[in-house]
Each structure stands twice: as structure tokens, then as C-alpha cells.
TORVO-354158 format. One record per residue (C-alpha): residue in one letter; x negated, y, z. Coordinates in steps of 0.05 Angstrom, whole numbers, plus 5000, padded with zeros to 4 digits. Example, Ala and Ser with C-alpha at 12.3 -4.5 7.8 and 13.67 -1.06 7.14 Angstrom:
! residues 2
A475449105156
S472749795143
***
This chain:
! residues 216
M847586340974
A848887160955
Q856687340979
P861187190899
H864287820889
A871587680898
Y872087690815
D869387060796
E868986350797
I866186010827
A861885400804
M862184700855
E856884070826
Y857383470830
G854682870797
G853283240726
N859783420729
I862184240754
V869684540776
F871185230775
L873685570847
R877086160842
A878986600897
S887286660877
L892686920913
R895286250902
A889285920932
A889486430993
T897186211020
L895085421002
I888985641045
E892686021101
K898885511106
M892784961126
D893484641188
G890385321250
G890285971190
F884886251170
A882286071242
G882985401234
V880085261178
L873885701205
Q872385361263
K872784621214
L868784931159
Q864384991216
Q865184361241
G862584051167
H870583671170
T871683351097
R879383381095
T878984061100
L873684211054
R877183691017
D882484171016
I879784841006
V875884560940
L883384300911
N886884960935
S882285410904
A880785020844
T882085210770
D884284570748
R886384100794
T885583380757
T877883510749
A877983780817
L881183180847
A877382660798
L870282910820
L871982790901
D873982130873
T867082010862
M864482350923
Q868881750961
D861381300968
E856481900978
N853982011051
L858082461089
S852082971087
V850582971021
I859383221015
Q857883721062
Q852383971019
T856484110971
L863284240985
I861284771052
A857985290995
P862485320955
A867285281004
F865585751044
A865286190990
I872286160968
L874186291047
T868786941053
A874287230988
L880087171022
M879187361088
T874988011068
P878088301005
D874088700969
L877089390968
S871589870955
T873890000891
E880790200913
K881190990913
P883891380972
T890691660975
P891792420999
T895992271069
A890291531076
T886192061118
T891892391155
T895891841169
A896691461238
K891890701240
A897290161208
K899089551253
P896788911233
V900988511185
A900587741164
W896787481125
A902087091089
D906287831097
F901287961055
Y900987541009
S908387680996
E906988330990
L901788370934
Y906187760889
Q911188220894
I906888810864
A904188390816
T910888070793
G916288660812
W912289300805
L906589130742
G910588570722
W905788000712
T908887280699
P909286950752
D902986490731
A899387050723
A900387360801
W898586700831
N890686670790
A889887370789
T885187520842
I886788030905
P883088570880
E886188400807
I893188470836
T891089150883
N886589640823
A891589350770
F897389670823
Q892790280826
G891590380754
H899890240744
V900490820797
D895891290769
M900791250685
L906291390733
K903492090767
A900292160704
I907092030657
H911692440704
G907292920752
G907092390816
G913292260849
D914792060934
D916691440916
A909991100879
E905991590934
Q909691330994
S908090580967
N900790670949
T900490941009
Q903490491041
T898789931017
A892490231024
E894690381105
Q894989511097
H888889371053
K886089831113
A888989551173
I886488851151
V879089091135
E877889471212
A882588941256
G883388471221
F890888051211
D890687411250
P890687571337
E885986991337
F880387101280
D873486781287
R869087451266
E863986961306
G865486281269
L865086701202
R858386921206
A855086251240
L858085971196
K855086331130
E848186151169
M850885501171
S852885471088
K844885821070
Q841685251114
K846684751069
T843485100999
G835585211023
E836285921019
T833686321085
A836786891121
***
């Protein structure tokens, strides 16, 4: 299974029905709050823990009611079939949330000269994104919660560029943009969770490939 772009909705099919999952800010916040945080969720995914798979689907579904109905139809299904159906989309969502696509973000003039940013908690990072979306960008709370991480960061970058074009740049805007870029760099280079299991993430990816019949 190819790794999806963070913007894409991920289709989960069973019994002729389809549920769409989205790596939204709401999904990120809810899944990170699950027992054990991302490290605990990753470990349980590796074990094929069905309740964890179910919770990831429900927390990331674009239509929770439809997702719940689909999951209820699977109650009498064999465990292996449930795992085969849920693990690939659940893994895709977790990967999108733990490795956000920041490749399109423009570097700031001072980004290469500042000291390495200190890692911050995932919850704090998501809280900051919500503040940026609703405060700086003026989005409604619902729009902010449904947006993906790249959608928020790219929109914020465009907003800052607009302010610079209109006002010729400003210390406050540049400082806020630089801080965000440094924090994003810290995510990619070090991760936030000290228990982040990068080897486990790779192992889960291999498991996902096997479940979907994809060869490496």
C-alpha cells in the first residue's frame, strides 16, 4: 500500500461499504490522547489490537456514524479479517499524523542560523496549530479541526507571505513564522515523544504490506 499524501482521504472498504478516513487535526488530537499516546497506539497496532484499530477508525472517520455502522457489521467476523480490513488504513492515518508532510513549507531567512529547536509535546504542537488556524487565519473551529497539518501550515505560510507583501514584513510575523518552522523541523529530525518507536513504525509498515498483499 502506497503511503498516502496527508491531504488525501483514505478509503476503508468492507462488505461493499466504504468509510473515508482523514488525518485531520481533530484525528491527531484524539488519537494522541489514546492510552499510551502515539507510542502506545503504535505498539498496539503491531499487536493487531482490535479496539485500538476501531478507535483509530472512529476518531479519523469523516462520518463517524457511517464508520460506526460499518464496524458494527464486522462484530461476528473472524479476527484475521477484521485486522486485514482495518490495519492498513489505520496505519496510513497514524503515519500521516506522526510524519506530517512539511516538504512544501518555505524556509525562512533565519531558519538555518538559529539554534536547534527544543522538542515540544505533540499535544502542544496540535494546540498551536489550532490557535494558528482560528487566530491568525480566522478559520471557524470546525474548519480548523477538519483541516490536515499541511493544510494549516501551508495556509499560514501564505498568510505570512501576504502580510509581508502588503506591509513589507514585520518582526512579529517573521518571529512567529520562524518559531513554527523550527518546531516543525524538530518533529522531522527528533520527534516529540521520547518513547517514539521509529523501528516499530517501520515494522508496522511491513505488517501493513503483508495484510494487503503488497510486496516490498
